[in-house]
DOKEZA-656990 format. One record per residue (C-alpha): residue in three letters; x, y, z. Coordinates in steps of 0.02 Angstrom, whole numbers, plus 32768, in hexadecimal, padded with zeros to 4 digits. Layout:
DOKEZA-656990
ALAXYZ;...
This chain:
DOKEZA-656990
MET800080008000;ALA805180A47FCB;VAL8056812D8050;THR801B81D6800F;VAL803B82688083;GLN8033831E804F;ALA80C783938063;GLN807383F280F2;ALA807483518158;ASP8134834E815F;ASP8132839B820F;GLY8190843381CF;PHE821783D58172;GLY81CF840780CA;ALA81DE84C080ED;ALA828C84AD8135;ALA82C78447809F;ALA827E84C78027;GLU82DB85518082;VAL838284F6807D;LEU837484BE7FC9;GLY833B856D7F98;LEU83E685B37FC5;PRO845C85D67F34;ASP84C985417F04;ASP856685A37F2F;ASP852785D77FDC;PRO85AE85958052;ASP852B857380D9;ARG84BE85068068;PRO851C845F8082;ARG85268476813E;ARG846D849D8152;ALA843E840C80DD;ALA84A683948146;GLN845783D481E7;LEU83A883BA81A2;ILE83D6830A8168;ILE841182E28219;GLU836B831F825F;ILE830282BA81E3;VAL8368821D8203;GLY8379823082BE;GLN82CC826D82F2;ARG826481DC82AA;ALA821682558230;PRO8180821681CC;LEU81A581BC812B;SER8164825180C9;ALA81F782BA8108;SER826C824380AC;ARG8230828D8009;HIS82AA831B8024;LEU834382B18049;GLU837E829B7F95;GLY838F83577F78;LEU83D983748024;LEU845A82EA800D;ALA849083367F68;ALA84A483E07FBC;ALA850683988050;ALA857983357FDE;VAL85C983D77FA0;ARG862183E78048;PRO85EF835980BD;PRO860F83618178;ARG86B4831881B1;THR866E82CB824F;PRO8681820E826C;GLN85C481FB8272;TRP85A0824681C8;PRO85C181AC8159;ARG8542814B81BF;VAL84C281D881B8;ASP84DE81EA80FD;PHE84C3812E80E5;VAL8421812B814B;ALA83E081C480F1;ARG83FE81768047;ILE839F80D98079;LYS830E813E80C1;SER8307819E801D;GLU82FB80F97FBE;MET827180C08034;TYR820C815A800A;LYS822281377F4F;ILE81E980857F6B;ALA814C80BF7FC3;GLU812181547F56;GLY818881467EB7;PRO814F80FF7E11;ALA816D80487DEA;ALA81DB807A7D57;GLU826380B17DD1;HIS826580117E38;GLU82F07FBF7DD4;ALA836280547DF5;VAL833480517EAD;ASP835B7F977EB3;ALA84077FB37E66;ARG8431803C7EE4;LEU83FA7FCF7F75;ARG84697F417F38;SER84FD7FB97F37;ALA84CD7FF77FE4;GLU84C87F448025;ALA857A7F2A7FEB;GLU85AB7FD08039;ALA855D7F9E80E0;GLY85D57F0D80ED;ALA85CA7EAF8191;ASP85767F3C81F4;PRO84D77EE58234;THR84727F84824C;MET84997FC881A0;ARG847C7F21814C;ALA83D57F0F81A4;LEU83A37FBC8169;VAL83CB7F9280B4;GLN83737EEB80C1;SER82D97F428107;ALA82D77FB58070;ARG82EB7F227FF9;LEU825D7EC6804E;ALA81F27F63803C;LEU821D7F677F83;ASP81EA7EB07F70;VAL81477ED67FC8;ARG81237F6A7F57;ARG81487F027EBD;ALA80D97E757EFC;ALA804C7EEF7F20;ASP805D7F3D7E74;ARG80587E907E24;GLY7FC77E567E8E;ASP80347DC87ECE;GLU7FCA7D8C7F5F;SER803B7CF77F86;PHE80CF7D6B7FA8;LEU80697DDE8017;LEU80317D49807F;ARG80E87D168093;LEU81157DC380D3;PRO810B7D99818E;GLN81837D088178;LEU81FC7D708112;ALA81F67DFF818E;GLN82157D8C8222;GLY82B67D5281D0;LEU82EB7E0781C2;ILE82B97E2F8274;ALA831F7D9D82B6;SER83BB7DEC826A;LEU83A07E9682BC;PRO84197EC48348;ASP83907F2483A3;GLN82E37ED483A5;SER82967F448429;GLY81EC7F8883FC;LEU81CB7EFD837F;ALA81597E9083EA;GLY80B97E6D838D;LEU81047E9382E3;SER80DF7DE382A4;ASP80247DF582C9;PHE80237EA18279;LEU80767E6481DA;SER80077DCA81CD;LEU7F6A7E3281DC;ALA7FAB7EB48162;ALA7FD37E2D80E2;GLU7F287DDC80F6;GLY7ED27E8480E5;ALA7F347EB28049;ALA7F107E097FF9;ALA7E567E148020;HIS7E527EC57FDD;ARG7E9F7E907F38;ARG7E267DFF7F29;GLY7D977E7A7F36;ASP7D607E317FDD;ILE7D367ED8802B;ALA7CDE7E8F80C3;THR7D777E2980F9;ALA7DEF7EB680CE;TRP7D8D7F318138;THR7D897EBE81CF;THR7E427E9581BD;PHE7E777F4A81AA;GLN7E1F7F71824D;GLN7E8A7EEC82A0;VAL7F257F318249;GLU7F047FDE828E;LYS7EF17F98833D;ALA7F917F30832C;ALA7FEF7FC982ED;GLU7FCA802E838A;GLY80487FCC83F0;LEU80D47FD88370;SER815D8058835D;ILE813B807682A5;ASP813C810D8235;PRO80AA81818263;SER8080819A81AC;ILE806B80E08195;ARG7FF680D8822A;GLU7F92816881E0;SER7F87810D8139;LEU7F4480748192;ARG7EC080DC81E8;GLY7E8E81238140;ALA7E80807680F3;ALA7E1480398183;ALA7DA380D18178;THR7D8E80C180BD;GLY7D6E800780D0;ALA7CE980298153;ALA7C8E80A280E1;LEU7C9180288050;LYS7C5A7F9B80C3;SER7BBE7FFC80F0;VAL7B96800E8037;LEU7BB47F56801D;ASP7B3E7F2880AB;ASP7AB47FA58081;GLY7ABC7FA87FC5;VAL7ADD80407F5B;ARG7A6180CE7F7B;ASP7A5781847F47;ASP7A9281BD7FF2;HIS7B3781657FD6;LEU7B6681D07F40;ALA7BA8825D7FAD;MET7C1181E2800E;PHE7C5C819E7F6D;ALA7C83824D7F34;ALA7CE2826B7FD6;LEU7D3E81C77FC4;LEU7D8081F67F18;ASP7E0282647F6B;ARG7E4381D67FD7;PRO7EE4817C7FA6;GLY7EBE80CE7F64;VAL7E0580EE7F4D;ASP7E1280A77E9D;ARG7E3F7FFE7EE9;HIS7DB280087F68;LEU7D34802E7EDF;ALA7D7A7FA17E75;GLY7D717F2B7F09;LEU7CBC7F597F28;GLY7C937F447E70;LEU7CE67E997E6A;ASP7C847E627F02;MET7BE37E927EA9;VAL7C0E7E2C7E0D;ARG7C607D9A7E67;ILE7C687CF87E04;GLY7BF97C647E26;ASP7B727CBB7E8D;PRO7AC97C927E3F;GLY7A767D117EAF;LEU7AC37DA77E59;ASP7A457E017DEA;ARG7A627E737D56;GLU7A457F117DBB;ARG7AC87EE47E3D;ILE7B457EB27DB6;GLY7B237F587D5E;GLN7B497FB57E00;GLY7BEA7F537E10;ILE7C1C7F857D5F;THR7BFC803B7D8B;HIS7C71802E7E22;LEU7CF47FDA7DB8;ARG7CE980657D36;ASP7CF380E97DC0;GLY7D8E80977E07;LEU7DDF80927D5C;SER7DB381477D39;VAL7E12818A7DD1;LEU7EA881197DB5;PRO7F4681687D69;ASP7F73811D7CC1;ASP801E80E57CFE;ASP7FDE80947D9F;PRO801F7FE17DB2;GLY7F727FAB7DE8;ARG7F237FDB7D42;PRO7F2A7F2A7CF7;MET7EBE7EE47D82;HIS7E437F737D76;LEU7E317F4B7CBD;VAL7E1A7E917CE2;GLY7D9B7EBA7D69;LEU7D317F217CF2;ALA7D3F7E9A7C6D;LEU7D037E1B7CEC;GLY7C6E7E887D15;LEU7C3E7E967C5E;PHE7C527DDA7C4A;ARG7BE17DB87CE0;HIS7B617E317C9B;SER7B607DD57BF4;GLU7B407D337C52;ALA7AB27D7F7CB4;THR7A5E7DC77C18;GLY7A817D337BA6;THR7ACE7DA57B22;THR7B7C7DD37AE5;ASP7B607E8B7B0D;GLY7BFE7ED97B54;LEU7C707E477B28;GLY7CC77EA77A9E;GLU7CF57F2E7B1A;ALA7D2B7EA97B98;ARG7D9F7E5A7B17;THR7DEE7F057AF3;LEU7E087F247BAD;LEU7E5D7E7B7BC4;ILE7ECF7E957B2F;GLU7F067F3B7B7A;ALA7F227EE57C21;ARG7F8E7E607BCD;GLU7FFA7EE67B7D;LEU80147F3A7C24;LEU80417E977C7A;HIS80C97E747BF8;GLY80C97DB77C0A;PRO80AE7D177C6E;HIS81297D497CF6;ASP809F7DB77D3F;PRO80317D577DBC;ARG7F967DAB7D72;TRP7FB87D5F7CC6;PRO7F577CBA7CDB;MET7EBB7D107D1A;THR7EBE7D8F7C8C;ASN7ED47D0C7C05;GLY7E597C947C52;LEU7DD07D177C4C;LEU7E037D477B9B;ALA7DF17C917B65;GLU7D417C8B7BAF;ILE7D107D297B52;GLU7D5C7CEF7AAE;GLN7CF57C507ABA;ARG7C557CB37ADC;LEU7C7C7D1D7A43;GLY7CA17C8579D6;ALA7D587CB579BB;TYR7D987C0379D2;THR7E4C7C23799E;GLY7E557CA87A24;VAL7E177C2C7AA5;ALA7EAD7BB97A8E;GLU7F2A7C487A86;ALA7EEA7C9A7B25;ALA7EDF7BF57B83;LEU7F917BC47B55;ASP7FCF7C717B85;GLY7F7B7C607C2E;GLN7FCE7BB87C4D;ARG807A7C057C38;GLY80527C6F7CD0;HIS802F7BD47D39;ALA80D77B8E7D05;TRP81297C2F7D41;ARG80D37C1D7DEA;ALA81137B6C7DFB;MET81C47BA37DCF;LEU81C07C367E48;ALA816D7BDA7ED9;HIS81C87BEC7F7F;ASP81777B5B7FDB;VAL81197AB97FBF;ASP806D7B017FE2;GLU80837B907F68;ALA80C47B1A7EE1;ARG80347AA47EFF;ASP7FB77B317EEC;ALA80077B657E47;ILE80037AB37E05;ARG7F4F7A977E3A;ASP7F1B7B387DE3;ALA7F7E7B057D48;ALA7F2C7A5A7D40;ASP7E7D7AA07D58;SER7E8E7B297CD8;ALA7EE67AB57C5D;LEU7E527A3F7C62;SER7DD67ACE7C51;GLY7E347B167BBD;ALA7E457A6C7B6B;ARG7D8A7A4D7B77;GLN7D6D7AF77B27;CYS7DE17ACA7A96;LEU7D937A1E7A7E;SER7CE67A6C7A74;THR7D237ADA79E6;GLY7D847A547987;LYS7E317A9379BA;LEU7E7779E779E5;ALA7F307A0C79D1;GLU7F1D7AA27A43;ALA7EBD7A387AC1;LEU7F5079BE7AC6;ARG7FC97A4A7AED;LEU7F587A937B72;LEU7F4679EC7BC9;ASP800279DD7BD1;THR801A7A887C20;GLY7FCB7A457CBF;ARG803779A77CC4;GLY80D879857D20;LEU80F57A387D5A;THR814279FE7DFE;LEU81C479987DA3;PHE81D97A1A7D1C;ALA81FD7AA47D9A;ALA82737A367DFF;VAL82D87A027D68;GLU82D67AAA7D0D;GLN831F7B037DA5;HIS83C37AAA7D84;ARG83C67AD67CCB;ILE83AB7B907CE4;PRO84637BC37CFF;THR84957B757C5A;ARG84037BC77C02;LEU84327C707C4E;SER84E67C5E7C14;ASP84AA7C337B66;ALA84407CD17B6B;GLY84DA7D397B93;ARG84B17D547C4C;ASP85447D067CA4;ASP85257D7B7D37;LEU84797D327D5A;ALA84BB7C827D3A;ALA85437C9E7DBB;GLN84C57CDE7E3B;TRP84577C467E1D;ASN84E87BCC7E30;GLU852F7C257EC7;ARG848C7C1D7F28;GLY844C7B787EE3;GLY83B27BCB7E9B;LEU83837C127F46;LEU83797CC37F04;SER82FD7D497F32;GLU825B7D407ED3;GLN828B7DDB7E72;ALA83327D8F7E3C;ARG82DD7CED7E0A;ARG82597D4E7DAB;GLN82DF7DB37D51;ALA833A7D147D1C;LEU829C7CC77CD5;GLU826D7D687C7E;VAL83177D687C28;LEU82FB7CB77BE8;THR824E7CE27BA8;GLU828D7D7F7B51;GLN831C7D1D7B03;GLY829F7CAA7AAF;THR82A07C097B14;PRO81EE7BCC7AF2;GLU82127B1B7B2B;LEU822A7B5F7BDA;PHE816E7B687BF3;ASP81187B297B56;PRO80DD7A767B39;PRO810E7A1C7A99;ARG80A87A2F79FB;LEU8051799D79A6;VAL80DF79857929;SER815D796E79B7;ILE80EC78F37A11;GLN80DA788C7974;GLN8195788C7956;ALA81B1784F7A09;LEU813177C479F5;ARG81897786795A;LEU8231778979B4;LEU81E477227A40;ASP819276A879C5;ALA80E776D57A0E;ASP804276EF79B5;ALA7FE977737A1C;LEU7FF277E57AB2;VAL7F4F77E27B14;TYR7F1C785E7B9A;LEU7E9A781A7C12;VAL7E3978AC7C5B;PRO7DC6788A7CF1;GLY7D1478C67CEA;GLU7CCC79507D54;PRO7C17791E7D75;PRO7BA4793E7D1F;ARG7C2579407C93;GLY7C79789C7C69;GLY7D2F787A7C46;LEU7D9478837BA7;ALA7E1B782A7B47;VAL7E80789F7AD9;MET7EF378467A5F;ALA7F8C787779FA;PRO7FB977EC797E;ALA806977D2793B;GLN802177FF7891;GLY7F8278597863;PRO7F0F78D778B8;PRO7EE978D97973;ALA7E43789A79B5;PHE7DDE78937A54;MET7D5878247A9F;ALA7CD3784A7B20;LEU7CDF77CF7BB1;PRO7C4477EA7C1C;ASN7C77776A7CA2;LEU7D2977AA7CB7;ASN7D1677FD7D60;LEU7D3F77D67E13;ALA7C9F78187E5E;GLU7C6677D27F04;GLY7C1E77247EF4;THR7C7B76EE7E57;GLU7CED76567E56;GLY7D7F76C97E34;ALA7D5977327ECC;ARG7D4676977F39;TYR7DEE76567EFD;LEU7E4876F87F24;MET7DF777007FCF;THR7E2C764F7FF6;LEU7EDC76727FB9;SER7EEB770F8023;SER7EAA76BD80C1;ARG7F1B762680A8;ASN7FB476948093;ALA7F8676F4812F;ARG7F8A7650818F;GLU80227603813D;THR809776978128;ASP80C576CB81D8;PRO8147775581E9;GLU817D77188294;PRO822076B48297;GLY8213760082CC;ARG816A75DF827E;GLU8156756581F0;ILE811475958145;ARG80B575028100;PRO808574ED804A;PRO7FD574B5801B;GLN7FAE73FF8007;SER7F4C73B17F79;GLY7E9273B47F9A;GLY7E3B74228018;GLY7DFE74D58012;PHE7E8875227FAB;ALA7E8C74967F2A;ASP7DCE74987F1B;SER7DCC75547F06;LEU7E5575477E84;ALA7DF074C77E22;ASP7D5B753E7E23;LEU7DCA75C97DE8;CYS7E0C75627D56;HIS7D5A75467D17;TRP7D3075FE7D2F;ALA7DCE76367CD4;TRP7D9E75D47C39;GLY7CF276207C24;ALA7D2776CC7C5D;ALA7DB876E47BE5;MET7E2376547BA7;GLY7D9A75F77B4B;PRO7D6A768C7ADE;VAL7E2176BB7AC0;LEU7E5A760B7A90;GLU7DC175D07A32;SER7D7D767179E5;TYR7E1176E479CD;LEU7EAA767879AA;PRO7E5A76187918;ARG7E4B76BF78BC;LEU7F0976D178B8;ALA7F827685783D;LEU7FD5760E78B8;PRO807B75B77893;ASP808174FC7875;HIS812374DA78D4;ARG80DA74F17982;VAL803E750779EB;PRO7FF375B679F5;ARG804F76267A6F;ILE800676BE7AC7;VAL804E773B7B41;LEU7FD277747BC5;ILE7FCD78187C25;PRO7F4777FB7CAA;MET7F1A789F7CFD;GLY7EF878BD7DB5;ASP7ECC78247E1D;LEU7EBB77BF7D7D;GLY7F7877AE7D8B;ARG7F5D772F7E16;VAL7EFB76B77DA8;PRO7F5876237D56;TRP7F11763E7CA9;HIS7F6F75AE7C5A;ALA7F0C753D7CD0;ALA7E6275797C92;ARG7DFA74DB7C7B;ARG7D7874B57BF8;LYS7CDB74537C26;ASP7D2473B47BD9;GLY7DBB73C07C4D;VAL7E3774077BCE;TYR7EAA748D7C14;ALA7EE275297BB5;VAL7F9874EF7BC0;GLU7F6974587B56;LEU7F2C74CA7ACA;ALA7FAB75577ACD;ALA804B75937B1D;VAL802976217B97;SER80AC769A7BD8;GLN8091773B7C38;ALA80DA77EB7C2D;VAL80DD787E7CA3;SER80B678F77C17;ALA80CD790A7B5C;ARG815B79827B82;MET81BA78FF7BE6;MET819178767B69;CYS81DE78E07ADF;ASP827779077B48;ASN828F784E7B6C;ALA827178157AB9;VAL82F878827A6C;ARG837D78477AE6;ALA83F477CB7A96;PRO83D377197AD2;VAL844F76D87B52;PRO847F76207B42;ILE847275AC7BD7;GLY8509753E7BF8;SER853774C17C7E;THR856A75497CF9;GLY850075B87D68;LEU84C375BB7E1C;VAL844E75417E71;VAL840E75627F22;GLY83B874D37F7C;ASP835574E4801E;PRO83CD7555807D;GLN83C8754F813B;THR835A75E3816D;GLY838875EB8224;HIS82E675928254;ARG827A76178203;ALA822775978192;ARG821974DC8182;SER82917473811C;LEU826A744E8065;ARG82B473A18051;SER826C73857FA3;ALA82AD742F7F6C;ARG835873FD7FAD;ALA8357735C7F48;GLU830E73B77EB1;ALA8393743F7EAE;TYR842573CA7EC7;THR83E6734F7E45;ILE83C873DA7DC6;ARG847874187DE0;GLU84C3736A7DCE;ALA845A733C7D36;PHE845A73DD7CD0;TYR84D7745D7D15;ARG857274007D4C;GLY85DA749E7D47;ALA856175017DB4;ARG858475347E67;TYR851074E27EE7;LEU84E3753E7F87;GLY8475750A8017;ARG845174638069;LEU848073BE8019;PRO840173308003;ASP83DE72BC8095;THR844D722380A1;GLY83E271C98121;SER845971ED81B0;GLY83EA727481F7;THR847772F381EF;GLU845E738E8183;ARG84EF73BE8114;THR8511746680C3;SER856A7479801D;ALA8623749E802A;SER8603752F7FB1;GLY859875898030;PRO84F07590808B;GLY849675F28004;THR8487769B8058;ALA843D77368009;GLY84EC777E7FFE;GLN852876EA7F97;VAL849576FB7F1F;ARG84B477B57F10;ASP856B77967EE5;TRP8539771C7E5B;LEU84BA77947E11;VAL853D781B7DF4;SER85D077A97DCE;ARG862F77CE7D2E;SER868E77297D30;PRO866976BC7C98;ALA866D76267D0E;ALA85D576687D6D;GLY855F762C7CE4;THR84B876707CAD;MET843776037D08;LEU83F576177DBA;HIS838575947E0C;LEU834175BF7EB8;ALA82EB75327F18;CYS82C3758E7FB8;HIS823B75E88017;GLY81E7767F7FCA;ILE818A76EB8048;PHE80F577598021;ARG80B777C680AF;PRO8019782B808A;ASP8012788C812D;PRO803879068179;GLU80A0793C80E2;PRO80A578C88049;ALA814D78748038;GLY819877E57FD7;TYR824477987FEA;LEU82A976FA7FD7;LEU82D676A9807C;LEU8388766A806A;GLY841A762480CC;ASP842F76568183;GLY838576AA817C;SER83C277328104;GLU83477784808D;LEU834977C37FDB;SER82B978377FAC;VAL8278786F7F04;ASP82AF79227F28;GLU836178E47F44;LEU835A787D7EA5;VAL832979117E38;ASP83AF79817E84;LEU843478FA7E81;LEU841C78C67DCC;ALA841E797E7D99;THR84D0798A7DDA;ALA850A79047D5F;PRO84B1792C7CBA;ASP853178C67C59;ARG850E78277CBD;GLU84B177B27C47;ILE8443772F7C9A;SER83E176B87C2D;MET8368766F7CAA;VAL833076777D5F;VAL82C375EA7DA2;LEU826A76187E43;ALA823475707E89;ALA81FF75D67F1F;CYS815175F07F61;ASN80F776947F38;SER818776D67ECE;GLY810877167E4F;ARG8097776D7ECD;ALA8094782A7EB9;VAL80D378857F52;SER80BA79387F17;GLY806579927E8A;TYR7FAD79A17E64;ASP7FC779437DC0;GLU7FFF78A27E18;ALA80A478A07DB9;TYR812C78BD7E3C;SER816878147E78;LEU820877B27E94;GLY81F677647DE9;THR81D678047D8A;GLY826378597DEB;PHE82DF77E17D99;LEU828D78007CF0;ALA829B78BD7D03;GLY835378A67D2B;GLY8375785B7C80;VAL836177A07CA0;ARG832277547BFD;SER82AB76D17C44;VAL825E76BD7CF0;LEU81F276367D3F;SER819576667DDD;THR810376257E45;GLN805B766E7E74;TRP8040760C7F14;SER809375917F89;ILE80B274FA7F1A;PRO80BF74527F76;ASP817474247F91;ALA8172737B7F3B;ALA810B73B77EA6;THR818574457E88;SER821273C77E7E;TRP81B8735D7DFB;LEU819173F37D8F;MET823C74437D9E;TYR829B73A67D6D;LEU823073957CD0;PHE8246744D7CA8;HIS830474467CAC;HIS830373A17C4D;ASN829D73F07BC2;LEU830D74887BC3;ARG83B974377BC6;THR83A073897B7F;VAL831673A57B00;GLY834C74577AD5;MET82A574B27AEA;PRO8298756D7B0E;PRO826275937BC1;TRP81AB75B77B9A;GLN819A75127B3D;ALA81FD74B17BBF;LEU818574EA7C47;ARG80EB74C27BE0;GLN812974137BB8;ALA815173F47C6F;GLN80A0742A7C9F;LEU805673B97C18;TRP80BD732A7C60;MET806E734B7D0A;LEU7FC173437CB8;ASP7FE472A37C55;PRO7F9B72097CAD;ALA8013719E7C44;ARG80AB72037C73;THR815271A97C75;PRO81EF71F07CC3;PRO827A721F7C4B;PRO831B71BA7C53;GLY838471E97CE8;MET82F972357D51;PRO831B71FD7E04;ALA8297718D7E51;GLY828772057EE3;LEU8248728E7E6E;VAL81C772227E15;PRO811172307E4F;GLY80D371967EA9;PRO802D71387E97;GLY7FD971A17F1E;ASP801272477ED9;HIS7FA972B77E6B;PRO801C73227E00;GLU7F8A73497D8A;GLU7F3373B87E0B;PRO7F4A74717DDF;VAL7F8E74997E8C;ASN802774317E5E;TRP8054747D7DB5;ALA7FED75177D8A;GLY8045758F7E00;PHE80DF759F7D92;VAL80DC762D7D13;HIS815876597C8A;TYR8191770A7C62;GLY820677457BD9;GLN825E76EA7B4B;
């Protein structure tokens, strides 16, 4: 909130400054008197408005500055107070220059704690002003936390008790005000004023708070009573108040708020009037102008809805285009809202090309939010908004026949958590390529932990230098090229329904035009088989994944509630999606003769937890018997993976078998035998870590190569030794913890852990390390631990790090069944010579085959016995293939 105080409120400093600066430049007394007045302004806790005179006074004093020891310090403080006044009252166009001067001042302050704290206070004020100008609510709500960090560094904290409450309330009030929630803003500003009474803060700031509360109270009365003739005089009086344009806009927005069926045309019309009034008193160069334009456009849009006409939509479109020009690009947090509304209006006007363009532009803004997020909650909000608006925009495009654009929109809401995590590490190289070694050095020096402004500047540079791939999804031609490189026939997005609307399948074939299918039963609404499955899965994991050390984590057994629910899900999955895709869509394509059809699925939202390859037809045939099914995080990541040169698999690598977890989880004896046997049969040159198979003596033995700790796995992942190999097989515990904060990690030797966050960061440090395949024979390694799009998991973390092929699991696979499947997979891969996706499919078909016979050399201990049921989906369907 800018503080506007007239010259006469300077407590006499204005007149004194005018007198001093009115002296002739060559008056020998002019520098001395200027210095004396500077000392008074700095030392007497003068109101902020008095700092307006410091710039001229400092210039006058610099002609012959005092020679006292105290003067350099006074001069420094005065310069910072002058910058603070410019931050509060100056135009946004000067903020870059202010920022540069504050950076120089910070270097000048050196190790002096008081001076450094003063500069940091000014820089925080500048960040707040920028956030307010941008309408960046998330930053304003972080203000108390940021300020507390600054306060903790102050040498003198006296008089600061209660500052945290004050800042929290001020941030909440500002955010509510900008949302147009006048009622909440008014109540909060009253609390702010009360909290300010006990603080030693600038009197002018306290006066500004009183003014905001008074104005809010007046507007609140209008809001409660409705607009009447006797309020016109009050509005006329308010027009002279600072910030009244925002109050009027807030009131107008409240009167046209979205989604309220009780709003009638008259009330919306009154809201439009307030929005126009607010815009009319707003200076043309005010940073808040874009949101005033968007607000008025929203009012006109709501009015067109209420009247059932397109009246006013042309004007609304013009207002939004002007707002876009003022915002300059997707780095502004108001960009998604502006473009989202523009897409809605373009659709109402029948300008269908404009719908796709505006929707895609809006999605770039969500990507910016994800890249700039400072914490998990903020990133999660950005990703949720991106996924929701991507789906809305895609449905708009499908309804107008813009299928290629719908594909791109769907992908903008996919994998943003992974994308942001991986892209952070690529930014320094991109900055250097753009000729900004200075920014690249800052990014490398601080590990990406820059201020929001510095991060924003770096991303703006990349956007201006023409780096569209930074935020844009691939086009149809790139998707089709990737499919051909992967020897796949189609990419299929599965989009869940939103009752009463059903779901969708949107398809991009390797050749030919895109298509889509309506799937009315593709939803996870309460009462469906899919919803029951997910509920059972969640409750089972809550029981079986205990974060406390010393508790066992038991996999599910064949039969029982989970297996029954899974069987129901398999039937549901066929009718809901896989049946129509396999039997209605695929036959339309020109399929190759040399193999079965192969599709790559991108299941959105909670659909990512469904084993689609185990969808079961009424006659008992599973989808895996009719087609090869892989999955992808997003089309963007599929394309990135496809263009990477294949990495051959040799006899070397790393195999980890049932490492001792320090009693945090039960032993996996079958996994131990599986891992050791796989190493002996197929990777004789590989290093084996963990426990060795039982010998019958009852004594556990650990490999001489090591216990299989997280540190040993990390070392292998970044090793540049040719002897390290290119294959990693992990037969261990994978932990998924849904509460209190979602987390997923591998539980390794000595109880050490390796999380997906570590994986992404670690692999980014060794971009030249080429790994062909990672097999996660570990429970829950495919479960998403973060990200609204269900794409951030242990398995996809390896994929994002450049691993060519990854196998991961969606639930806790029974120990013995995992061993059967894994031996067959590696046999198909190494002995038969199949690619990973085909090797997994053939192993799963072997599990389904009642006449299965073990291949030569398969140890008897890894062969299913007469009482086993490898054909049950719980035993084979949890494994999913990603990548090449």
